[in-house]
C-alpha positions, -999 to +999 in steps of 0.1 A: +386-079+131+379-043+140+368-037+103+344-065+105+327-052+136+326-017+121+308-032+090+283-050+111+275-019+131+271+002+099+249-024+082+227-027+113+223+011+113+213+011+077+186-016+083+172+003+112+171+035+091+153+017+063+127+004+088+120+038+103+118+054+068+093+028+057+073+033+089+071+070+082+063+064+045+030+047+052+008+064+078-026+055+091-041+077+063-024+056+037-036+024+053-072+037+056-072+047+019-058+013+010-085-005+030-112+016+013-097+008-021-098-029-013-134-026-001-144-008-033-126-034-054-143-063-036-177-046-041-169-042-078-160-078-082-192-089-063-213-066-085-195-080-116-205-115-105-241-105-101-242-092-137-239-054-133-224-039-164-223-003-152-217-002-115-190-029-114-167-013-139-170+021-122-161+005-088-132-014-103-117+015-122-121+038-092-105+012-069-076+002-091-069+034-110-078+061-084-078+048-048-049+024-048-024+050-064-038+077-041-031+055-011+004+050-023+011+087-031-005+104-001 
């Protein structure tokens, strides 16, 4: 019985540690960059629907290949 309670306490502590690590991993800077990336991607898709063959790919590549990874890394 005591072993079971000890396991429950240790598992709860691990879950809390994971939550706090995740909260520290993504700051407001990360979220801001991710929102900017989503806006650039949406603009790129809208431009693609309007027939742009130069502006749309530039926006989409910048959004998917530069801004999203940057938002994850920083």
